[in-house]
C-alpha positions as CSV (number, residue, x, y, z in Angstrom):
1,M,15.0,71.1,-74.3
2,V,14.8,71.4,-70.5
3,S,15.1,74.7,-68.6
4,F,16.0,75.0,-65.0
5,D,15.4,78.2,-63.0
6,I,18.6,79.0,-61.1
7,F,17.7,80.6,-57.8
8,D,15.6,78.4,-55.5
9,T,15.7,75.5,-58.0
10,L,19.5,74.8,-58.4
11,I,20.8,77.1,-55.7
12,T,19.5,78.9,-52.7
13,R,20.7,81.5,-50.3
14,T,21.5,80.9,-46.7
15,T,19.2,83.8,-45.9
16,A,15.5,83.5,-45.4
17,N,14.9,85.8,-48.4
18,P,17.0,87.8,-50.9
19,C,17.0,90.9,-48.7
20,G,18.9,88.9,-46.0
21,I,22.0,89.6,-48.2
22,F,21.5,93.3,-47.6
23,A,21.4,92.7,-43.8
24,I,24.7,90.8,-44.0
25,M,26.1,93.6,-46.1
26,Q,25.1,96.1,-43.5
27,H,26.8,94.1,-40.8
28,V,30.0,93.9,-42.8
29,L,29.9,97.7,-43.5
30,N,29.6,98.3,-39.8
31,T,32.3,95.8,-38.6
32,D,34.9,95.7,-41.4
33,E,37.4,98.6,-40.9
34,S,37.9,98.8,-44.7
35,Y,34.5,100.3,-45.0
36,R,34.9,103.0,-42.4
37,D,35.3,105.7,-45.1
38,I,31.7,105.2,-46.2
39,S,29.3,107.5,-44.5
40,A,27.9,106.4,-41.1
41,H,24.4,107.0,-42.5
42,I,24.9,104.6,-45.4
43,R,26.5,102.0,-43.1
44,A,23.7,102.2,-40.5
45,N,20.9,102.2,-42.9
46,F,22.3,100.1,-45.9
47,Y,19.5,97.4,-45.7
48,T,16.7,99.9,-46.1
49,L,18.6,102.1,-48.6
50,R,19.4,99.1,-50.8
51,I,15.8,97.9,-50.9
52,H,14.6,101.5,-51.7
53,A,17.3,101.9,-54.4
54,E,16.0,98.8,-56.2
55,E,12.4,100.1,-56.0
56,L,13.6,103.4,-57.4
57,A,15.5,101.7,-60.3
58,R,12.5,99.6,-61.1
59,Y,10.2,102.6,-61.1
60,N,12.7,104.5,-63.4
61,N,12.8,101.6,-65.8
62,M,9.0,101.1,-65.9
63,A,8.7,104.8,-66.8
64,K,11.0,104.0,-69.8
65,G,9.0,100.9,-70.7
66,E,11.6,98.4,-69.5
67,E,10.6,95.6,-67.2
68,E,13.9,94.5,-65.6
69,V,16.7,96.2,-63.8
70,T,20.4,95.5,-63.6
71,L,22.6,95.6,-60.5
72,K,24.4,98.5,-62.0
73,E,21.1,100.4,-62.3
74,I,20.2,99.6,-58.7
75,Y,23.5,101.0,-57.5
76,K,23.2,104.0,-59.7
77,A,19.9,104.8,-58.0
78,L,21.6,104.2,-54.6
79,A,24.4,106.5,-55.6
80,M,22.0,109.3,-56.6
81,S,19.9,109.0,-53.5
82,G,22.8,108.5,-51.1
83,G,25.2,111.0,-52.6
84,L,27.9,108.3,-53.2
85,T,31.0,108.6,-55.2
86,A,31.6,106.3,-58.2
87,E,34.3,104.5,-56.2
88,V,32.2,103.9,-53.2
89,T,29.3,102.7,-55.4
90,E,31.5,100.2,-57.2
91,R,32.9,98.9,-53.8
92,L,29.3,98.3,-52.5
93,L,28.3,96.6,-55.8
94,L,31.3,94.3,-55.5
95,L,30.5,93.6,-51.9
96,E,27.1,92.5,-52.8
97,C,28.4,90.2,-55.5
98,R,30.8,88.7,-52.9
99,I,28.2,88.3,-50.2
100,E,25.9,86.6,-52.7
101,Q,28.6,84.2,-53.6
102,E,29.5,83.4,-49.9
103,N,25.8,82.7,-49.1
104,I,24.8,80.3,-51.7
105,L,24.0,76.6,-51.2
106,P,23.5,74.0,-53.9
107,I,20.2,72.1,-54.1
108,K,21.7,68.7,-54.7
109,R,18.7,66.8,-55.8
110,N,17.9,69.3,-58.6
111,I,21.5,69.5,-59.7
112,D,21.5,65.7,-59.8
113,L,18.4,65.8,-62.0
114,L,20.1,68.4,-64.3
115,K,23.0,66.0,-64.6
116,E,20.7,63.2,-65.6
117,K,19.1,65.3,-68.3
118,I,22.5,66.1,-69.7
119,K,23.7,62.5,-69.5
120,S,20.5,61.5,-71.5
121,K,21.6,64.0,-74.2
122,E,18.8,66.5,-73.5
123,R,19.6,70.1,-74.2
124,V,19.6,72.0,-70.9
125,V,19.4,75.8,-70.4
126,L,19.4,77.8,-67.2
127,I,17.3,80.9,-66.6
128,S,17.2,83.5,-64.0
129,D,14.8,86.4,-63.3
130,M,17.5,88.3,-61.5
131,Y,19.4,91.5,-61.4
132,L,22.7,89.9,-60.9
133,P,25.0,90.1,-64.0
134,L,25.5,86.9,-66.0
135,N,29.2,86.7,-65.0
136,V,28.3,86.7,-61.3
137,I,25.7,84.0,-61.7
138,T,27.9,81.8,-63.9
139,G,30.8,82.3,-61.4
140,I,28.5,81.2,-58.5
141,L,27.3,78.1,-60.5
142,E,30.8,77.1,-61.7
143,S,32.1,77.4,-58.1
144,I,29.5,74.8,-57.1
145,D,30.0,72.2,-59.9
146,D,32.0,72.0,-63.2
147,I,28.8,70.8,-64.9
148,F,27.7,74.4,-65.2
149,K,30.7,75.4,-67.4
150,N,29.0,74.3,-70.6
151,I,25.4,75.1,-70.0
152,T,23.8,78.2,-71.6
153,V,22.5,80.7,-69.1
154,Y,19.8,83.4,-69.8
155,V,19.4,86.2,-67.3
156,S,16.4,88.5,-67.6
157,S,18.4,91.7,-66.7
158,D,20.8,91.0,-69.6
């Protein structure tokens, strides 16, 4: 069996680091009219608030003896600290998933290696130490190449 880590092995973000996604989100929140109903404080400070929400969610989970956090837990922490409604929280979570998808690039040489392993009948699995849910990660992968439709994916947050 051969395992491939997903992020930074098979795919990468267009941003210099994962937090770059939050900077893009902040820009969208401040320029897209459909987000004007979200408080100006959240829109102006989203980058920092999102980073701190993840830290808070991780701290809360560590106190419960859990190592990983999910995206829903991160946004639950953001909602509590930012006083967000359930509807706004869900919109922000969906925006993050969309921005992630829009800012992914394939790492072709590694995808070609994965294809070689499959062609030579080796069992291939994919792993990700990531807060994004399985359905978002598989959606990203399948949008890049159909080869990912039949590969088992393990996500630490699940």
